BALOBA-1460 file (C-alpha; in Angstrom, 3 decimals):
// residues 330
<rec num="1" residu="m" x="0.000" y="0.000" z="0.000"/>
<rec num="2" residu="s" x="1.226" y="3.506" z="-0.780"/>
<rec num="3" residu="a" x="2.648" y="5.531" z="2.109"/>
<rec num="4" residu="f" x="0.157" y="8.346" z="1.614"/>
<rec num="5" residu="l" x="-3.536" y="9.007" z="1.052"/>
<rec num="6" residu="d" x="-5.355" y="11.819" z="-0.703"/>
<rec num="7" residu="l" x="-7.516" y="13.872" z="1.603"/>
<rec num="8" residu="q" x="-9.930" y="16.716" z="1.026"/>
<rec num="9" residu="l" x="-11.431" y="19.085" z="3.570"/>
<rec num="10" residu="v" x="-14.639" y="20.821" z="2.510"/>
<rec num="11" residu="s" x="-16.112" y="23.627" z="4.595"/>
<rec num="12" residu="v" x="-19.796" y="22.995" z="5.303"/>
<rec num="13" residu="s" x="-20.165" y="25.947" z="7.680"/>
<rec num="14" residu="g" x="-17.995" y="28.801" z="8.867"/>
<rec num="15" residu="p" x="-16.236" y="31.839" z="7.366"/>
<rec num="16" residu="e" x="-15.718" y="31.790" z="3.602"/>
<rec num="17" residu="t" x="-12.032" y="32.644" z="4.070"/>
<rec num="18" residu="f" x="-11.270" y="28.914" z="4.043"/>
<rec num="19" residu="v" x="-11.704" y="27.622" z="0.507"/>
<rec num="20" residu="g" x="-10.849" y="23.990" z="1.239"/>
<rec num="21" residu="f" x="-7.886" y="21.653" z="1.133"/>
<rec num="22" residu="d" x="-7.024" y="18.920" z="-1.344"/>
<rec num="23" residu="g" x="-3.699" y="17.154" z="-1.068"/>
<rec num="24" residu="a" x="-1.731" y="14.026" z="-0.279"/>
<rec num="25" residu="i" x="-1.143" y="13.147" z="3.378"/>
<rec num="26" residu="s" x="2.117" y="11.289" z="4.045"/>
<rec num="27" residu="e" x="4.165" y="10.532" z="7.136"/>
<rec num="28" residu="e" x="5.365" y="14.140" z="7.094"/>
<rec num="29" residu="p" x="2.861" y="16.093" z="9.243"/>
<rec num="30" residu="v" x="0.588" y="18.592" z="7.491"/>
<rec num="31" residu="a" x="-0.008" y="21.559" z="9.772"/>
<rec num="32" residu="i" x="-3.444" y="23.006" z="10.516"/>
<rec num="33" residu="g" x="-3.575" y="26.423" z="12.113"/>
<rec num="34" residu="r" x="-3.723" y="30.177" z="11.877"/>
<rec num="35" residu="g" x="-0.024" y="30.620" z="11.120"/>
<rec num="36" residu="t" x="1.193" y="31.494" z="7.638"/>
<rec num="37" residu="e" x="3.241" y="28.283" z="7.516"/>
<rec num="38" residu="a" x="0.172" y="26.050" z="7.949"/>
<rec num="39" residu="a" x="-0.809" y="24.007" z="4.884"/>
<rec num="40" residu="v" x="-4.430" y="24.083" z="6.091"/>
<rec num="41" residu="r" x="-4.759" y="27.708" z="7.087"/>
<rec num="42" residu="l" x="-7.764" y="28.751" z="9.170"/>
<rec num="43" residu="e" x="-7.545" y="32.464" z="9.831"/>
<rec num="44" residu="d" x="-9.564" y="33.136" z="12.964"/>
<rec num="45" residu="p" x="-8.562" y="34.239" z="16.481"/>
<rec num="46" residu="s" x="-10.105" y="31.076" z="17.967"/>
<rec num="47" residu="v" x="-7.659" y="28.924" z="15.995"/>
<rec num="48" residu="s" x="-4.115" y="28.531" z="17.362"/>
<rec num="49" residu="r" x="-1.148" y="29.277" z="15.138"/>
<rec num="50" residu="e" x="-0.228" y="25.617" z="15.503"/>
<rec num="51" residu="h" x="-3.555" y="23.934" z="16.123"/>
<rec num="52" residu="a" x="-3.479" y="20.375" z="14.788"/>
<rec num="53" residu="e" x="-1.741" y="18.224" z="12.229"/>
<rec num="54" residu="l" x="-2.570" y="15.504" z="9.732"/>
<rec num="55" residu="m" x="-0.324" y="12.521" z="9.022"/>
<rec num="56" residu="f" x="-0.371" y="9.089" z="7.396"/>
<rec num="57" residu="k" x="0.029" y="6.319" z="9.957"/>
<rec num="58" residu="d" x="-0.855" y="2.614" z="10.109"/>
<rec num="59" residu="g" x="-2.484" y="2.721" z="6.693"/>
<rec num="60" residu="g" x="-4.761" y="5.689" z="7.340"/>
<rec num="61" residu="v" x="-4.909" y="9.443" z="7.864"/>
<rec num="62" residu="h" x="-4.742" y="10.585" z="11.487"/>
<rec num="63" residu="i" x="-5.377" y="13.984" z="13.023"/>
<rec num="64" residu="r" x="-3.610" y="15.096" z="16.198"/>
<rec num="65" residu="d" x="-4.348" y="18.122" z="18.338"/>
<rec num="66" residu="v" x="-1.030" y="19.797" z="19.127"/>
<rec num="67" residu="g" x="-2.055" y="21.608" z="22.277"/>
<rec num="68" residu="s" x="-4.484" y="24.076" z="20.748"/>
<rec num="69" residu="r" x="-6.305" y="26.570" z="22.953"/>
<rec num="70" residu="g" x="-9.709" y="26.125" z="21.331"/>
<rec num="71" residu="g" x="-9.609" y="22.375" z="20.865"/>
<rec num="72" residu="t" x="-10.231" y="20.003" z="17.945"/>
<rec num="73" residu="s" x="-13.323" y="17.810" z="17.622"/>
<rec num="74" residu="v" x="-13.838" y="14.753" z="15.427"/>
<rec num="75" residu="n" x="-17.489" y="13.813" z="14.979"/>
<rec num="76" residu="m" x="-18.541" y="16.132" z="17.817"/>
<rec num="77" residu="m" x="-16.070" y="14.615" z="20.315"/>
<rec num="78" residu="r" x="-13.100" y="16.680" z="21.441"/>
<rec num="79" residu="l" x="-9.560" y="15.369" z="21.299"/>
<rec num="80" residu="e" x="-7.321" y="15.607" z="24.313"/>
<rec num="81" residu="s" x="-4.186" y="17.665" z="23.856"/>
<rec num="82" residu="e" x="-1.714" y="15.589" z="21.805"/>
<rec num="83" residu="e" x="-4.357" y="12.902" z="21.190"/>
<rec num="84" residu="a" x="-4.441" y="11.448" z="17.663"/>
<rec num="85" residu="v" x="-7.309" y="9.550" z="16.013"/>
<rec num="86" residu="r" x="-7.800" y="8.011" z="12.600"/>
<rec num="87" residu="l" x="-10.071" y="9.839" z="10.192"/>
<rec num="88" residu="h" x="-12.564" y="8.186" z="7.871"/>
<rec num="89" residu="d" x="-14.392" y="9.349" z="4.789"/>
<rec num="90" residu="r" x="-17.302" y="11.674" z="5.700"/>
<rec num="91" residu="d" x="-16.067" y="12.404" z="9.230"/>
<rec num="92" residu="i" x="-16.758" y="15.934" z="10.451"/>
<rec num="93" residu="l" x="-14.084" y="18.123" z="12.052"/>
<rec num="94" residu="l" x="-14.815" y="21.126" z="14.266"/>
<rec num="95" residu="i" x="-11.976" y="23.632" z="14.456"/>
<rec num="96" residu="g" x="-12.705" y="27.187" z="15.539"/>
<rec num="97" residu="p" x="-15.819" y="28.466" z="13.729"/>
<rec num="98" residu="w" x="-15.461" y="25.887" z="10.934"/>
<rec num="99" residu="k" x="-17.224" y="22.591" z="10.391"/>
<rec num="100" residu="l" x="-15.195" y="20.599" z="7.851"/>
<rec num="101" residu="l" x="-16.301" y="17.498" z="5.971"/>
<rec num="102" residu="v" x="-13.518" y="14.951" z="5.471"/>
<rec num="103" residu="r" x="-13.193" y="13.205" z="2.130"/>
<rec num="104" residu="i" x="-10.765" y="10.298" z="1.760"/>
<rec num="105" residu="p" x="-11.488" y="8.731" z="-1.654"/>
<rec num="106" residu="e" x="-9.626" y="5.479" z="-0.936"/>
<rec num="107" residu="d" x="-11.566" y="5.047" z="2.314"/>
<rec num="108" residu="k" x="-14.903" y="4.782" z="0.486"/>
<rec num="109" residu="p" x="-16.582" y="1.397" z="-0.154"/>
<rec num="110" residu="p" x="-15.801" y="-0.323" z="-3.463"/>
<rec num="111" residu="p" x="-17.612" y="1.167" z="-6.483"/>
<rec num="112" residu="p" x="-20.565" y="-0.689" z="-7.999"/>
<rec num="113" residu="s" x="-19.767" y="-3.584" z="-10.302"/>
<rec num="114" residu="e" x="-20.424" y="-3.277" z="-13.992"/>
<rec num="115" residu="t" x="-23.569" y="-5.377" z="-13.606"/>
<rec num="116" residu="g" x="-24.812" y="-3.188" z="-10.768"/>
<rec num="117" residu="e" x="-24.309" y="0.021" z="-12.731"/>
<rec num="118" residu="t" x="-26.313" y="-1.167" z="-15.704"/>
<rec num="119" residu="s" x="-29.130" y="-2.430" z="-13.490"/>
<rec num="120" residu="v" x="-29.674" y="0.867" z="-11.672"/>
<rec num="121" residu="e" x="-32.991" y="2.475" z="-12.535"/>
<rec num="122" residu="v" x="-33.909" y="5.877" z="-11.176"/>
<rec num="123" residu="a" x="-37.537" y="5.952" z="-10.110"/>
<rec num="124" residu="a" x="-39.777" y="8.312" z="-12.043"/>
<rec num="125" residu="s" x="-41.431" y="9.253" z="-8.756"/>
<rec num="126" residu="p" x="-40.846" y="8.509" z="-5.071"/>
<rec num="127" residu="d" x="-43.746" y="6.062" z="-5.236"/>
<rec num="128" residu="a" x="-41.535" y="3.658" z="-7.173"/>
<rec num="129" residu="p" x="-38.166" y="3.430" z="-5.390"/>
<rec num="130" residu="a" x="-35.204" y="2.507" z="-7.573"/>
<rec num="131" residu="q" x="-33.023" y="-0.527" z="-7.086"/>
<rec num="132" residu="p" x="-29.785" y="0.374" z="-5.279"/>
<rec num="133" residu="e" x="-26.274" y="0.266" z="-6.645"/>
<rec num="134" residu="t" x="-24.422" y="-3.030" z="-6.315"/>
<rec num="135" residu="r" x="-22.068" y="-3.416" z="-3.375"/>
<rec num="136" residu="g" x="-21.473" y="-7.152" z="-3.252"/>
<rec num="137" residu="d" x="-21.356" y="-7.806" z="0.497"/>
<rec num="138" residu="p" x="-23.363" y="-10.954" z="1.305"/>
<rec num="139" residu="l" x="-23.123" y="-10.348" z="5.067"/>
<rec num="140" residu="y" x="-24.702" y="-6.934" z="4.670"/>
<rec num="141" residu="a" x="-28.089" y="-8.552" z="4.025"/>
<rec num="142" residu="t" x="-28.366" y="-9.608" z="7.680"/>
<rec num="143" residu="r" x="-27.743" y="-6.159" z="9.157"/>
<rec num="144" residu="a" x="-30.477" y="-3.765" z="7.995"/>
<rec num="145" residu="s" x="-33.323" y="-5.110" z="10.141"/>
<rec num="146" residu="i" x="-35.392" y="-1.942" z="9.745"/>
<rec num="147" residu="f" x="-36.028" y="-2.755" z="6.091"/>
<rec num="148" residu="m" x="-37.334" y="-6.163" z="7.029"/>
<rec num="149" residu="k" x="-39.727" y="-4.497" z="9.469"/>
<rec num="150" residu="l" x="-41.035" y="-2.293" z="6.692"/>
<rec num="151" residu="k" x="-42.162" y="-5.407" z="4.899"/>
<rec num="152" residu="a" x="-43.539" y="-7.253" z="7.920"/>
<rec num="153" residu="d" x="-46.928" y="-8.898" z="7.450"/>
<rec num="154" residu="g" x="-48.232" y="-7.898" z="10.864"/>
<rec num="155" residu="t" x="-49.748" y="-4.411" z="11.005"/>
<rec num="156" residu="h" x="-48.189" y="-3.613" z="14.380"/>
<rec num="157" residu="d" x="-44.716" y="-4.661" z="13.246"/>
<rec num="158" residu="r" x="-45.080" y="-2.638" z="10.071"/>
<rec num="159" residu="e" x="-46.069" y="0.476" z="12.030"/>
<rec num="160" residu="l" x="-43.111" y="0.087" z="14.369"/>
<rec num="161" residu="g" x="-40.757" y="-0.327" z="11.440"/>
<rec num="162" residu="w" x="-42.213" y="2.660" z="9.642"/>
<rec num="163" residu="s" x="-41.962" y="4.908" z="12.686"/>
<rec num="164" residu="e" x="-38.328" y="3.927" z="13.139"/>
<rec num="165" residu="f" x="-37.598" y="4.541" z="9.465"/>
<rec num="166" residu="a" x="-39.171" y="8.011" z="9.502"/>
<rec num="167" residu="d" x="-37.443" y="8.938" z="12.746"/>
<rec num="168" residu="k" x="-34.022" y="7.948" z="11.426"/>
<rec num="169" residu="y" x="-34.101" y="9.550" z="7.993"/>
<rec num="170" residu="s" x="-36.523" y="12.513" z="8.021"/>
<rec num="171" residu="r" x="-33.845" y="14.984" z="9.090"/>
<rec num="172" residu="v" x="-31.485" y="13.818" z="6.351"/>
<rec num="173" residu="i" x="-34.117" y="14.099" z="3.602"/>
<rec num="174" residu="a" x="-35.442" y="17.504" z="4.680"/>
<rec num="175" residu="g" x="-31.974" y="18.952" z="5.316"/>
<rec num="176" residu="f" x="-30.758" y="17.778" z="1.928"/>
<rec num="177" residu="a" x="-33.772" y="19.353" z="0.221"/>
<rec num="178" residu="r" x="-33.082" y="22.678" z="1.937"/>
<rec num="179" residu="n" x="-29.442" y="22.547" z="0.879"/>
<rec num="180" residu="a" x="-30.621" y="21.897" z="-2.681"/>
<rec num="181" residu="g" x="-32.144" y="25.386" z="-2.610"/>
<rec num="182" residu="l" x="-35.740" y="24.585" z="-1.703"/>
<rec num="183" residu="p" x="-37.549" y="26.841" z="0.794"/>
<rec num="184" residu="a" x="-38.663" y="25.273" z="4.058"/>
<rec num="185" residu="q" x="-42.199" y="24.475" z="2.882"/>
<rec num="186" residu="e" x="-40.951" y="22.867" z="-0.325"/>
<rec num="187" residu="a" x="-38.402" y="20.840" z="1.643"/>
<rec num="188" residu="d" x="-41.164" y="19.576" z="3.925"/>
<rec num="189" residu="d" x="-43.194" y="18.624" z="0.849"/>
<rec num="190" residu="v" x="-40.246" y="16.648" z="-0.543"/>
<rec num="191" residu="l" x="-39.928" y="14.866" z="2.802"/>
<rec num="192" residu="q" x="-43.597" y="13.897" z="2.662"/>
<rec num="193" residu="d" x="-43.240" y="12.748" z="-0.951"/>
<rec num="194" residu="v" x="-40.357" y="10.435" z="-0.078"/>
<rec num="195" residu="l" x="-41.878" y="9.059" z="3.121"/>
<rec num="196" residu="l" x="-45.303" y="8.501" z="1.564"/>
<rec num="197" residu="g" x="-43.683" y="6.862" z="-1.430"/>
<rec num="198" residu="f" x="-41.910" y="4.354" z="0.789"/>
<rec num="199" residu="f" x="-44.989" y="3.753" z="2.898"/>
<rec num="200" residu="r" x="-47.215" y="3.046" z="-0.112"/>
<rec num="201" residu="v" x="-44.936" y="0.302" z="-1.351"/>
<rec num="202" residu="s" x="-43.668" y="-0.924" z="2.024"/>
<rec num="203" residu="d" x="-45.827" y="-4.059" z="1.930"/>
<rec num="204" residu="r" x="-44.196" y="-5.154" z="-1.323"/>
<rec num="205" residu="f" x="-40.907" y="-3.245" z="-1.143"/>
<rec num="206" residu="e" x="-37.973" y="-5.507" z="-2.020"/>
<rec num="207" residu="y" x="-34.812" y="-3.776" z="-0.890"/>
<rec num="208" residu="d" x="-31.804" y="-6.051" z="-1.348"/>
<rec num="209" residu="p" x="-29.001" y="-4.845" z="0.989"/>
<rec num="210" residu="a" x="-26.492" y="-7.114" z="-0.749"/>
<rec num="211" residu="k" x="-26.838" y="-4.960" z="-3.862"/>
<rec num="212" residu="g" x="-26.053" y="-1.571" z="-2.420"/>
<rec num="213" residu="r" x="-25.546" y="0.899" z="0.379"/>
<rec num="214" residu="f" x="-28.799" y="2.363" z="1.627"/>
<rec num="215" residu="r" x="-27.202" y="5.806" z="1.979"/>
<rec num="216" residu="g" x="-26.699" y="6.121" z="-1.778"/>
<rec num="217" residu="y" x="-30.053" y="4.523" z="-2.507"/>
<rec num="218" residu="l" x="-32.047" y="6.956" z="-0.361"/>
<rec num="219" residu="k" x="-30.132" y="9.864" z="-1.860"/>
<rec num="220" residu="r" x="-31.225" y="8.895" z="-5.367"/>
<rec num="221" residu="v" x="-34.867" y="8.545" z="-4.298"/>
<rec num="222" residu="t" x="-34.713" y="11.958" z="-2.593"/>
<rec num="223" residu="l" x="-33.177" y="13.536" z="-5.694"/>
<rec num="224" residu="n" x="-36.011" y="12.058" z="-7.736"/>
<rec num="225" residu="a" x="-38.543" y="13.706" z="-5.437"/>
<rec num="226" residu="i" x="-36.746" y="17.070" z="-5.645"/>
<rec num="227" residu="r" x="-36.560" y="16.897" z="-9.429"/>
<rec num="228" residu="a" x="-40.200" y="15.891" z="-9.734"/>
<rec num="229" residu="r" x="-41.218" y="18.915" z="-7.669"/>
<rec num="230" residu="h" x="-38.805" y="21.095" z="-9.621"/>
<rec num="231" residu="r" x="-40.444" y="20.040" z="-12.865"/>
<rec num="232" residu="r" x="-43.935" y="20.668" z="-11.506"/>
<rec num="233" residu="k" x="-43.395" y="24.013" z="-9.799"/>
<rec num="234" residu="r" x="-40.084" y="25.218" z="-11.243"/>
<rec num="235" residu="p" x="-38.470" y="26.514" z="-8.021"/>
<rec num="236" residu="t" x="-34.860" y="27.654" z="-8.149"/>
<rec num="237" residu="t" x="-33.002" y="24.570" z="-7.019"/>
<rec num="238" residu="g" x="-29.506" y="25.408" z="-8.203"/>
<rec num="239" residu="f" x="-28.933" y="22.371" z="-10.388"/>
<rec num="240" residu="d" x="-29.835" y="21.037" z="-13.808"/>
<rec num="241" residu="d" x="-32.503" y="18.375" z="-13.332"/>
<rec num="242" residu="s" x="-31.474" y="16.642" z="-16.558"/>
<rec num="243" residu="i" x="-28.222" y="15.271" z="-15.110"/>
<rec num="244" residu="d" x="-26.930" y="13.852" z="-11.844"/>
<rec num="245" residu="p" x="-24.759" y="16.267" z="-9.866"/>
<rec num="246" residu="p" x="-21.023" y="15.416" z="-9.937"/>
<rec num="247" residu="v" x="-19.499" y="13.539" z="-7.027"/>
<rec num="248" residu="e" x="-17.946" y="16.618" z="-5.462"/>
<rec num="249" residu="s" x="-20.911" y="18.919" z="-5.998"/>
<rec num="250" residu="d" x="-22.470" y="21.037" z="-3.295"/>
<rec num="251" residu="l" x="-25.440" y="18.674" z="-3.197"/>
<rec num="252" residu="d" x="-23.209" y="15.672" z="-2.604"/>
<rec num="253" residu="t" x="-21.473" y="17.509" z="0.221"/>
<rec num="254" residu="a" x="-24.834" y="18.486" z="1.710"/>
<rec num="255" residu="w" x="-26.037" y="14.889" z="1.643"/>
<rec num="256" residu="d" x="-22.862" y="13.509" z="3.252"/>
<rec num="257" residu="r" x="-23.027" y="16.141" z="5.986"/>
<rec num="258" residu="q" x="-26.670" y="15.413" z="6.755"/>
<rec num="259" residu="w" x="-26.054" y="11.662" z="6.742"/>
<rec num="260" residu="t" x="-23.039" y="11.840" z="9.077"/>
<rec num="261" residu="e" x="-24.821" y="14.155" z="11.491"/>
<rec num="262" residu="q" x="-27.829" y="11.857" z="11.782"/>
<rec num="263" residu="l" x="-25.513" y="8.859" z="12.345"/>
<rec num="264" residu="l" x="-23.763" y="10.764" z="15.128"/>
<rec num="265" residu="q" x="-27.050" y="11.684" z="16.779"/>
<rec num="266" residu="r" x="-28.212" y="8.083" z="16.678"/>
<rec num="267" residu="a" x="-24.877" y="6.821" z="18.026"/>
<rec num="268" residu="m" x="-24.942" y="9.359" z="20.853"/>
<rec num="269" residu="g" x="-28.495" y="8.387" z="21.715"/>
<rec num="270" residu="e" x="-27.626" y="4.691" z="21.831"/>
<rec num="271" residu="a" x="-24.523" y="5.240" z="23.970"/>
<rec num="272" residu="k" x="-26.455" y="7.476" z="26.355"/>
<rec num="273" residu="m" x="-28.845" y="4.624" z="27.173"/>
<rec num="274" residu="e" x="-25.935" y="2.474" z="28.363"/>
<rec num="275" residu="v" x="-24.663" y="4.702" z="31.198"/>
<rec num="276" residu="e" x="-25.954" y="6.603" z="34.216"/>
<rec num="277" residu="e" x="-27.281" y="10.103" z="33.669"/>
<rec num="278" residu="r" x="-24.435" y="11.693" z="35.662"/>
<rec num="279" residu="t" x="-21.809" y="9.882" z="33.590"/>
<rec num="280" residu="w" x="-23.408" y="10.998" z="30.344"/>
<rec num="281" residu="r" x="-23.666" y="14.565" z="31.612"/>
<rec num="282" residu="a" x="-19.939" y="14.569" z="32.385"/>
<rec num="283" residu="f" x="-19.164" y="13.235" z="28.919"/>
<rec num="284" residu="e" x="-21.418" y="15.791" z="27.255"/>
<rec num="285" residu="l" x="-19.849" y="18.698" z="29.125"/>
<rec num="286" residu="y" x="-16.216" y="17.649" z="29.019"/>
<rec num="287" residu="g" x="-16.016" y="15.411" z="25.944"/>
<rec num="288" residu="v" x="-18.334" y="17.319" z="23.615"/>
<rec num="289" residu="r" x="-18.621" y="20.921" z="24.798"/>
<rec num="290" residu="g" x="-15.072" y="21.235" z="26.127"/>
<rec num="291" residu="v" x="-15.943" y="22.480" z="29.610"/>
<rec num="292" residu="p" x="-12.848" y="22.205" z="31.876"/>
<rec num="293" residu="a" x="-12.767" y="19.044" z="33.988"/>
<rec num="294" residu="d" x="-12.660" y="20.941" z="37.300"/>
<rec num="295" residu="e" x="-15.886" y="22.772" z="36.421"/>
<rec num="296" residu="v" x="-17.546" y="19.534" z="35.376"/>
<rec num="297" residu="a" x="-16.433" y="17.974" z="38.659"/>
<rec num="298" residu="k" x="-18.238" y="20.693" z="40.612"/>
<rec num="299" residu="e" x="-21.476" y="20.147" z="38.700"/>
<rec num="300" residu="t" x="-21.463" y="16.344" z="38.659"/>
<rec num="301" residu="g" x="-19.676" y="15.475" z="41.897"/>
<rec num="302" residu="m" x="-17.284" y="13.232" z="39.965"/>
<rec num="303" residu="t" x="-13.511" y="13.406" z="40.250"/>
<rec num="304" residu="s" x="-11.507" y="14.801" z="37.341"/>
<rec num="305" residu="a" x="-9.963" y="11.366" z="36.802"/>
<rec num="306" residu="a" x="-13.421" y="9.747" z="36.635"/>
<rec num="307" residu="i" x="-14.589" y="12.415" z="34.182"/>
<rec num="308" residu="r" x="-11.635" y="11.793" z="31.869"/>
<rec num="309" residu="h" x="-12.142" y="8.037" z="32.110"/>
<rec num="310" residu="a" x="-15.845" y="8.410" z="31.254"/>
<rec num="311" residu="k" x="-14.957" y="10.589" z="28.280"/>
<rec num="312" residu="m" x="-12.433" y="8.060" z="27.004"/>
<rec num="313" residu="r" x="-14.818" y="5.127" z="27.439"/>
<rec num="314" residu="l" x="-17.841" y="6.833" z="25.873"/>
<rec num="315" residu="t" x="-15.826" y="8.282" z="23.007"/>
<rec num="316" residu="r" x="-14.653" y="4.779" z="22.159"/>
<rec num="317" residu="r" x="-18.206" y="3.455" z="22.439"/>
<rec num="318" residu="v" x="-19.719" y="6.149" z="20.207"/>
<rec num="319" residu="r" x="-17.062" y="5.487" z="17.575"/>
<rec num="320" residu="e" x="-17.868" y="1.768" z="17.685"/>
<rec num="321" residu="i" x="-21.556" y="2.488" z="17.114"/>
<rec num="322" residu="v" x="-20.808" y="4.901" z="14.252"/>
<rec num="323" residu="d" x="-18.630" y="2.259" z="12.606"/>
<rec num="324" residu="r" x="-21.429" y="-0.285" z="12.938"/>
<rec num="325" residu="l" x="-24.043" y="2.050" z="11.479"/>
<rec num="326" residu="r" x="-21.780" y="3.000" z="8.596"/>
<rec num="327" residu="d" x="-21.067" y="-0.626" z="7.872"/>
<rec num="328" residu="a" x="-24.790" y="-1.392" z="7.846"/>
<rec num="329" residu="e" x="-26.157" y="1.645" z="5.997"/>
<rec num="330" residu="g" x="-23.263" y="3.303" z="4.182"/>
């Protein structure tokens, strides 16, 4: 394997002074900071001159906080000073006022096979969901239990599955529609189009997880709904509805951001159910918001050592859940 990986950083929120980064990450550290010598330069007083660094290690790209004042967060969770973690495609970094989407092309799942590409059919409306792109992972078929619930014969089971489906993906669909340029009401209409389309066919819906990642599949169905509404009402959506947007388009970035954020929320919610309320509160304050440990100790009654241990344990657990969800849904 090559001793470097290509990495891109795309700003999804924050000052427009940062235009992005696209380069190869090797064993030689790539500096992130406010200083003029930084390869990834983020000009804001909340960013340290030497804030963090990227490097290739153990076959992947890692980010390390180098003692910054404002802190560095990966997927909402703050790094300790000098702590390094491996980055994955579609991770989200928080540095200063910026939220940055990570793109690591070689970290993405294998592309669809030739057979899968030719078999893809984009639905003419959300009432007729398209078949997903081929992925070729036979074990994947056993993981997406929610889709089996959608097709359950029992009414009660079907309702439970549908509620879970809507709860998981409504925010992604609506947020993507808004980022496509639709006003709030139009975005809500697209959400209803997609959800109603799935519900109408849920009793006969044949989603084959072995043929594709659900993330990409739902994106295509949502795009169909946006384009159908665009054709009917002609709102300004910011893209040509006759072609698919390119991989690195603003719409693709918007979808990946929405998808990662909903995965993180679900992972946080699952991890929260596994610990006492006081432990979670300490993690939320110290591990997510960056409140100093001594202040968290006063509020929670925990020792600083216990707070740091809880942060380390829950950070590891949340990452495990995110990895599982990504493996199951894309």
